[in-house]
C-alpha positions, -999 to +999 in steps of 0.1 A: +244+181-055+240+209-028+210+211-008+200+245-025+201+227-058+179+200-047+155+224-030+154+244-063+144+211-084+119+201-059+104+237-060+102+235-098+086+200-096+058+214-073+051+244-098+049+220-128+026+198-109+002+225-100+002+243-134-031+242-151-021+251-187+003+220-192-009+188-210-011+162-182+011+138-203+038+165-209+036+173-171+042+137-160+072+134-184+086+166-170+083+157-134+098+123-138+129+138-157+132+164-129+131+137-102+159+119-119+183+148-115+182+143-077+210+117-071+199+085-053+222+060-035+227+029-056+217-005-041+244-029-030+243-066-035+268-093-028+268-122-055+287-152-065+283-148-102+314-167-116+331-190-091+316-204-060+328-191-028+340-159-045+317-130-036+319-095-053+297-065-045+276-051-074+257-019-076+224-013-090+204+016-100+177+024-072+151+031-098+152+005-126+174-019-109+200-024-138+237-026-129+256+004-127+292+010-127+312+032-101+323+054-127+286+063-138+271+096-127+240+085-142+222+052-149+228+043-186+194+026-187+170+052-172+190+083-165+187+084-127+216+104-111+234+083-089+249+095-055+282+076-047+291+098-016+297+078+016+273+080+044+237+084+053 
């Protein structure tokens, strides 16, 4: 996601949050859905799940904490966009 795309989503979120003619429940649902479109880095955790002394790194959604595969652009459980880029 480019910085411009992120800025546009954040601007849209601000507009929705300040709109007075939108049902509060619908506003909350829309804002949460839009926030999930901004990619977040996954959480990494080293675990020894199957065999003692054999460690592997597993990745988890930063929002719902469910395991995500490195192929997933979005968490299959909650829909959060995942940022797999290196750095930061």
